[in-house]
Structure formats: C-alpha cells, structure tokens
NULODREN-394692 format. One record per residue (C-alpha): residue number from 0; residue in one letter; x, y, z. Coordinates in Angstrom, 3 decimals. Layout:
N
{NUM,'A',{X,Y,Z}},
...
This chain:
304
{0,'X',{159.565,-18.757,202.371}},
{1,'X',{157.955,-17.246,205.471}},
{2,'X',{160.115,-14.867,207.518}},
{3,'X',{161.876,-16.217,210.602}},
{4,'X',{160.048,-15.611,213.855}},
{5,'X',{161.873,-14.283,216.895}},
{6,'X',{160.674,-17.178,219.039}},
{7,'X',{161.005,-16.870,222.794}},
{8,'X',{163.107,-19.627,224.323}},
{9,'X',{164.948,-19.904,227.621}},
{10,'X',{168.639,-20.622,228.118}},
{11,'X',{171.131,-20.236,230.927}},
{12,'X',{173.089,-17.656,228.916}},
{13,'X',{169.908,-15.683,228.192}},
{14,'X',{168.974,-15.466,231.854}},
{15,'X',{172.567,-14.467,232.720}},
{16,'X',{172.365,-11.596,230.220}},
{17,'X',{168.948,-10.589,231.577}},
{18,'X',{170.328,-10.453,235.119}},
{19,'X',{173.485,-8.552,234.174}},
{20,'X',{171.910,-5.683,232.181}},
{21,'X',{168.397,-5.238,230.791}},
{22,'X',{169.639,-2.955,228.002}},
{23,'X',{172.199,-5.539,226.885}},
{24,'X',{169.422,-8.142,226.981}},
{25,'X',{167.252,-5.940,224.758}},
{26,'X',{170.062,-5.401,222.252}},
{27,'X',{170.937,-9.117,222.176}},
{28,'X',{167.492,-10.642,221.824}},
{29,'X',{165.346,-7.962,220.221}},
{30,'X',{167.179,-5.039,218.606}},
{31,'X',{169.645,-7.327,216.819}},
{32,'X',{166.915,-9.550,215.371}},
{33,'X',{167.039,-9.743,211.588}},
{34,'X',{170.297,-7.809,211.433}},
{35,'X',{171.980,-10.608,209.504}},
{36,'X',{169.989,-9.616,206.415}},
{37,'X',{171.445,-7.150,203.914}},
{38,'X',{167.965,-5.627,203.626}},
{39,'X',{167.564,-5.050,207.383}},
{40,'X',{167.527,-1.472,208.731}},
{41,'X',{171.006,-0.050,209.310}},
{42,'X',{170.583,0.048,213.099}},
{43,'X',{169.559,-3.621,213.280}},
{44,'X',{172.553,-4.567,211.125}},
{45,'X',{174.923,-2.590,213.337}},
{46,'X',{173.553,-4.089,216.554}},
{47,'X',{173.695,-7.591,215.077}},
{48,'X',{177.344,-7.030,214.117}},
{49,'X',{178.113,-5.942,217.687}},
{50,'X',{176.232,-8.904,219.123}},
{51,'X',{178.506,-11.273,217.191}},
{52,'X',{181.690,-9.850,218.718}},
{53,'X',{183.674,-11.908,221.229}},
{54,'X',{186.314,-10.849,223.705}},
{55,'X',{189.676,-12.560,223.338}},
{56,'X',{188.871,-14.731,226.360}},
{57,'X',{185.531,-15.831,224.899}},
{58,'X',{187.225,-16.456,221.555}},
{59,'X',{189.883,-18.652,223.147}},
{60,'X',{187.270,-20.521,225.181}},
{61,'X',{185.301,-21.349,222.037}},
{62,'X',{188.402,-22.621,220.266}},
{63,'X',{189.306,-24.749,223.275}},
{64,'X',{185.828,-26.278,223.162}},
{65,'X',{186.141,-26.887,219.415}},
{66,'X',{189.518,-28.570,219.912}},
{67,'X',{188.237,-30.852,222.667}},
{68,'X',{185.204,-31.751,220.554}},
{69,'X',{187.571,-32.711,217.717}},
{70,'X',{189.633,-34.807,220.128}},
{71,'X',{186.511,-36.596,221.375}},
{72,'X',{185.727,-37.583,217.804}},
{73,'X',{188.986,-39.568,217.870}},
{74,'X',{188.757,-41.653,221.062}},
{75,'X',{191.991,-43.504,220.217}},
{76,'X',{193.974,-40.289,219.753}},
{77,'X',{197.437,-40.163,221.289}},
{78,'X',{199.528,-37.149,222.331}},
{79,'X',{200.749,-36.578,218.757}},
{80,'X',{197.197,-36.411,217.394}},
{81,'X',{196.187,-34.109,220.235}},
{82,'X',{199.069,-31.802,219.368}},
{83,'X',{197.981,-31.833,215.726}},
{84,'X',{194.473,-30.791,216.765}},
{85,'X',{195.904,-28.017,218.940}},
{86,'X',{198.025,-26.700,216.077}},
{87,'X',{195.036,-26.716,213.722}},
{88,'X',{193.095,-24.560,216.176}},
{89,'X',{196.042,-22.212,216.604}},
{90,'X',{196.381,-21.769,212.856}},
{91,'X',{192.659,-21.058,212.594}},
{92,'X',{192.959,-18.511,215.405}},
{93,'X',{195.804,-16.762,213.597}},
{94,'X',{193.709,-16.524,210.455}},
{95,'X',{190.694,-15.227,212.375}},
{96,'X',{192.880,-12.722,214.212}},
{97,'X',{194.142,-11.284,210.919}},
{98,'X',{190.622,-11.097,209.528}},
{99,'X',{189.294,-9.451,212.670}},
{100,'X',{192.128,-6.918,212.807}},
{101,'X',{191.248,-5.972,209.212}},
{102,'X',{187.572,-5.792,210.312}},
{103,'X',{186.593,-8.322,207.641}},
{104,'X',{183.617,-9.289,209.814}},
{105,'X',{181.948,-6.017,208.808}},
{106,'X',{181.261,-7.674,205.443}},
{107,'X',{179.687,-10.803,206.936}},
{108,'X',{179.392,-10.840,210.748}},
{109,'X',{177.389,-14.077,210.651}},
{110,'X',{180.313,-16.048,209.202}},
{111,'X',{183.506,-14.106,209.916}},
{112,'X',{184.458,-13.862,213.620}},
{113,'X',{185.071,-10.401,215.017}},
{114,'X',{186.880,-9.490,218.219}},
{115,'X',{185.688,-6.882,220.699}},
{116,'X',{189.222,-5.550,221.093}},
{117,'X',{189.528,-4.838,217.369}},
{118,'X',{186.101,-3.245,216.992}},
{119,'X',{186.853,-0.807,219.814}},
{120,'X',{190.506,-0.331,218.825}},
{121,'X',{191.888,-1.455,222.171}},
{122,'X',{195.653,-1.685,222.464}},
{123,'X',{196.423,-5.193,223.685}},
{124,'X',{200.102,-6.172,224.044}},
{125,'X',{201.261,-8.918,221.698}},
{126,'X',{202.194,-11.122,224.636}},
{127,'X',{198.584,-11.049,225.859}},
{128,'X',{197.337,-12.250,222.496}},
{129,'X',{199.993,-14.965,222.532}},
{130,'X',{198.932,-16.032,226.022}},
{131,'X',{195.356,-16.422,224.816}},
{132,'X',{196.451,-18.676,221.955}},
{133,'X',{198.733,-20.698,224.208}},
{134,'X',{195.858,-21.260,226.624}},
{135,'X',{193.999,-23.153,223.911}},
{136,'X',{197.013,-25.370,223.262}},
{137,'X',{197.404,-25.978,227.001}},
{138,'X',{193.776,-27.060,227.300}},
{139,'X',{194.211,-29.708,224.594}},
{140,'X',{197.590,-30.963,225.811}},
{141,'X',{196.494,-31.209,229.430}},
{142,'X',{193.227,-32.900,228.520}},
{143,'X',{195.049,-35.480,226.376}},
{144,'X',{197.238,-36.507,229.321}},
{145,'X',{194.506,-36.421,231.991}},
{146,'X',{192.924,-39.277,233.910}},
{147,'X',{189.569,-38.128,232.557}},
{148,'X',{190.692,-38.690,228.965}},
{149,'X',{191.942,-42.163,229.909}},
{150,'X',{188.564,-42.924,231.469}},
{151,'X',{186.716,-41.754,228.368}},
{152,'X',{188.967,-43.789,226.077}},
{153,'X',{188.013,-46.961,227.929}},
{154,'X',{184.322,-46.478,227.166}},
{155,'X',{182.657,-48.104,224.153}},
{156,'X',{182.216,-45.711,221.259}},
{157,'X',{178.421,-45.735,221.533}},
{158,'X',{178.603,-44.536,225.160}},
{159,'X',{179.285,-40.974,223.979}},
{160,'X',{175.757,-40.020,222.994}},
{161,'X',{176.296,-36.277,222.451}},
{162,'X',{179.350,-34.102,221.788}},
{163,'X',{178.727,-30.335,221.618}},
{164,'X',{175.201,-31.087,220.392}},
{165,'X',{172.657,-28.286,220.387}},
{166,'X',{169.493,-29.547,222.043}},
{167,'X',{166.369,-28.447,223.826}},
{168,'X',{163.545,-29.772,225.948}},
{169,'X',{160.078,-28.461,226.714}},
{170,'X',{159.007,-27.281,230.159}},
{171,'X',{155.278,-26.517,230.283}},
{172,'X',{155.519,-25.818,226.544}},
{173,'X',{158.502,-23.494,226.949}},
{174,'X',{161.539,-24.365,224.820}},
{175,'X',{164.645,-24.612,227.007}},
{176,'X',{167.968,-24.649,225.137}},
{177,'X',{170.961,-26.634,226.378}},
{178,'X',{174.342,-27.494,224.849}},
{179,'X',{176.347,-29.830,227.115}},
{180,'X',{179.917,-30.411,225.954}},
{181,'X',{179.695,-34.171,226.365}},
{182,'X',{177.036,-36.657,227.444}},
{183,'X',{178.024,-40.233,228.296}},
{184,'X',{175.503,-43.025,228.895}},
{185,'X',{177.023,-46.229,230.189}},
{186,'X',{175.807,-49.100,232.360}},
{187,'X',{172.565,-47.361,233.234}},
{188,'X',{174.146,-44.054,234.265}},
{189,'X',{174.316,-40.705,232.493}},
{190,'X',{177.271,-38.365,232.999}},
{191,'X',{177.215,-34.822,231.669}},
{192,'X',{180.474,-32.934,231.173}},
{193,'X',{181.043,-29.220,230.753}},
{194,'X',{184.511,-27.817,230.010}},
{195,'X',{185.521,-24.644,231.849}},
{196,'X',{188.636,-22.695,230.834}},
{197,'X',{188.057,-19.541,232.866}},
{198,'X',{187.523,-19.289,236.627}},
{199,'X',{189.007,-22.021,238.796}},
{200,'X',{185.913,-21.955,241.029}},
{201,'X',{184.068,-24.858,239.438}},
{202,'X',{181.434,-25.011,242.192}},
{203,'X',{179.826,-21.855,240.783}},
{204,'X',{178.627,-23.822,237.752}},
{205,'X',{176.219,-26.090,239.620}},
{206,'X',{173.138,-24.218,238.373}},
{207,'X',{174.182,-24.317,234.717}},
{208,'X',{174.933,-28.036,234.841}},
{209,'X',{171.602,-28.546,236.551}},
{210,'X',{169.910,-27.329,233.366}},
{211,'X',{171.770,-30.061,231.484}},
{212,'X',{170.464,-32.572,234.030}},
{213,'X',{166.919,-31.546,233.075}},
{214,'X',{167.825,-32.251,229.454}},
{215,'X',{169.142,-35.683,230.460}},
{216,'X',{165.911,-36.434,232.325}},
{217,'X',{163.968,-35.523,229.205}},
{218,'X',{166.103,-37.620,226.824}},
{219,'X',{168.127,-40.369,228.464}},
{220,'X',{166.780,-41.348,231.884}},
{221,'X',{163.922,-40.565,234.267}},
{222,'X',{165.851,-40.904,237.530}},
{223,'X',{167.952,-38.018,238.922}},
{224,'X',{169.925,-40.584,240.949}},
{225,'X',{171.214,-42.055,237.662}},
{226,'X',{172.770,-38.747,236.577}},
{227,'X',{175.924,-36.946,237.579}},
{228,'X',{177.241,-33.679,236.157}},
{229,'X',{180.926,-32.836,235.935}},
{230,'X',{182.510,-29.405,235.507}},
{231,'X',{186.066,-29.944,234.315}},
{232,'X',{188.897,-27.432,233.913}},
{233,'X',{191.313,-28.996,231.395}},
{234,'X',{194.162,-26.543,231.987}},
{235,'X',{194.120,-27.051,235.757}},
{236,'X',{193.075,-30.706,235.481}},
{237,'X',{190.395,-30.124,238.104}},
{238,'X',{186.876,-31.479,238.222}},
{239,'X',{183.803,-30.842,240.335}},
{240,'X',{181.110,-33.524,240.433}},
{241,'X',{177.496,-32.590,241.110}},
{242,'X',{174.515,-34.768,241.951}},
{243,'X',{170.886,-33.683,242.104}},
{244,'X',{167.934,-34.972,244.096}},
{245,'X',{164.310,-35.014,242.968}},
{246,'X',{163.784,-31.845,245.046}},
{247,'X',{166.753,-30.201,243.317}},
{248,'X',{165.182,-31.008,239.963}},
{249,'X',{161.861,-29.402,240.923}},
{250,'X',{163.709,-26.328,242.210}},
{251,'X',{165.533,-26.057,238.875}},
{252,'X',{162.248,-26.238,236.996}},
{253,'X',{160.760,-23.551,239.240}},
{254,'X',{163.847,-21.409,238.661}},
{255,'X',{163.326,-21.592,234.894}},
{256,'X',{159.616,-20.852,235.217}},
{257,'X',{160.222,-17.797,237.411}},
{258,'X',{163.048,-16.548,235.177}},
{259,'X',{160.927,-16.942,232.039}},
{260,'X',{158.040,-15.068,233.679}},
{261,'X',{160.369,-12.140,234.387}},
{262,'X',{161.633,-12.105,230.817}},
{263,'X',{158.107,-12.269,229.395}},
{264,'X',{156.804,-9.382,231.521}},
{265,'X',{157.557,-6.722,228.854}},
{266,'X',{156.303,-8.994,226.052}},
{267,'X',{152.895,-8.079,224.667}},
{268,'X',{152.283,-11.337,222.798}},
{269,'X',{154.226,-14.427,223.950}},
{270,'X',{153.254,-16.301,220.777}},
{271,'X',{155.136,-13.816,218.587}},
{272,'X',{157.529,-12.545,221.287}},
{273,'X',{156.503,-8.982,220.398}},
{274,'X',{157.404,-6.360,222.975}},
{275,'X',{154.854,-4.011,224.467}},
{276,'X',{154.954,-0.462,223.129}},
{277,'X',{155.889,0.866,226.576}},
{278,'X',{158.514,-1.790,227.371}},
{279,'X',{161.606,-0.329,229.023}},
{280,'X',{165.039,-1.857,229.446}},
{281,'X',{167.286,0.040,231.823}},
{282,'X',{171.061,0.122,231.686}},
{283,'X',{172.961,-1.510,234.506}},
{284,'X',{174.479,0.727,237.168}},
{285,'X',{177.497,-1.585,237.470}},
{286,'X',{180.212,-0.183,235.214}},
{287,'X',{182.208,-3.397,235.566}},
{288,'X',{179.528,-5.162,233.516}},
{289,'X',{179.999,-2.552,230.790}},
{290,'X',{183.730,-3.064,230.347}},
{291,'X',{183.362,-5.938,227.907}},
{292,'X',{179.859,-5.208,226.609}},
{293,'X',{179.818,-5.292,222.796}},
{294,'X',{177.025,-2.707,222.648}},
{295,'X',{178.936,0.215,224.150}},
{296,'X',{178.723,2.197,220.918}},
{297,'X',{174.928,2.065,220.750}},
{298,'X',{174.188,2.151,224.471}},
{299,'X',{172.558,5.408,225.673}},
{300,'X',{174.584,5.237,228.882}},
{301,'X',{177.800,5.663,226.884}},
{302,'X',{176.497,7.686,223.961}},
{303,'X',{178.516,10.748,224.952}},
C-alpha cells in the first residue's frame, strides 16, 4: 500500500486557522502529518496528539451535533425519544471525560478523545463541566420542541439529502471540503442548515454557509436563487436565513482562490504539498488566540 499523501485542500476551518496563527496552521496541517502512526518520529506523534485535543466547549459542540444528527435519523421522534438521545450523548460524554482525565488518549489519540483542559492540567470547577454537559441536553430538548423540527418532520423522508455528510467540490481543480449539518431539497429548492451552539451572533456565519452554497450549486442545483442557508442556534431557538446572488457566488469563489493562493505561497510543490526549505510560519502576536491553542507545549513562543 502506497503511503498517504498530505494533499492540499481548502476548507473554511483551514483558512480560519491560517488567519489566526501561522504557527498553529503549520502544526495542524504539516508538522502533525503522519503522527497517527506508531512508527512516526516522536515529535510528529506528539504534535498529532495535541492536534486531536478539543476544549470542553468544542467537545460539547461536537456532541450536540452528533445528537441532532441522531435525531434527524428519526424524523418521527417525539420528546421521549429526543430525551433518550440526549441521555445517550451525556453517558458517552461521561465515559470520554473519565478516559480523558486518565489521559487514555495518549495510547490512541486517533480514536480516544482528549480534552485540552486535561492535557494542560487546568483546574476547572465541577459545575463548569456539568454546565457543558447540560448544554448538550438543552440543545436536543430545545430542538425537539422547536418550530424548525416541526417543519422538518412534515417533509418527505427523501427530502433530507445529506445529514452531517462529509463532501467536497472542485474549484479550478482545487478540492474544497464542506460538511453542512443538514441539506434539504424539496419542491425545487435547496435549504442548507448549520447548527450553532456558541455565539448568539448568527449573522457572523454568512461566509461559512456561503461555502456550503457552493457545494449545493455543484451537487443539487445550478441557480443561487433556489438556495437558502440557515444558521440555527438550537439552545436559543434562533435562526438567521441567508440568500446569495450570482455576484455573491463569484465573490465566494474569488475568496477561496485568494485564500488558497496565500496558503500555497510557502509550498514548493503544490502537487505533493511539500513546503519550501525556507518556509517560515510566525507565531501570532495576539495572546488571546493562544489561550486555547493545543500546541502551547511545542510552540516556540511559549517554550520557556
């Protein structure tokens, strides 16, 4: 079997990392590569382990997404079934918490979740951990009683064409990754949903959902006017609906092209994604970005 190639692809999360800190970007997409292998150099294995860490907020957000995906697989689910799904996620979180606290992820970071707070021995009050778990339950309970859930339940089963489905499209040969939480196609229209459990400012997600619109144009329709994108906060029961014109679509494509060009500047060979020998990745000067960075231990800025 030929070795895996560190292929260059573009994603919204990758460009966000690139903009936040070049050193973090380097650790995430280059230094960690291959670190999942037991035969990898020790430094690559350590950086890969750190890359896999999640803060408690990220951890809770992922479990909320998993719970809502499970609920969407049961379109006839009532409040009791929603509560059962919530409790299953909570029990899984408790198990993962115990494993992370014992640093079990050091044995297999690819399969056992690890928490940033445990790796860096942060003292988090028990009530804060409990609040994180309860937030997941709230997301499921609120979603199951929302008008949005009622609307989705009235759709034919085949209208839900993608639930948490990893996908990509090509832009001038560049692979662009996108994972919308839900895609609905019904009566000639496509609606893309993205669940948000953090900030209440849903308008800030217009750019990210625009990337999902490009995916929809590649897969399900050719008309931007037939697509709407919805950012939905299940805990607050708030939604923000976005529409995009043909000009918006071209601006999104140009944004990806320009972003990819910036990322490829230090790359010697785009075909193999090999960095130039003199490539440099500076640390951010914004210490706020560093507060939850998983790479603190290996970052030269914090080496002392």
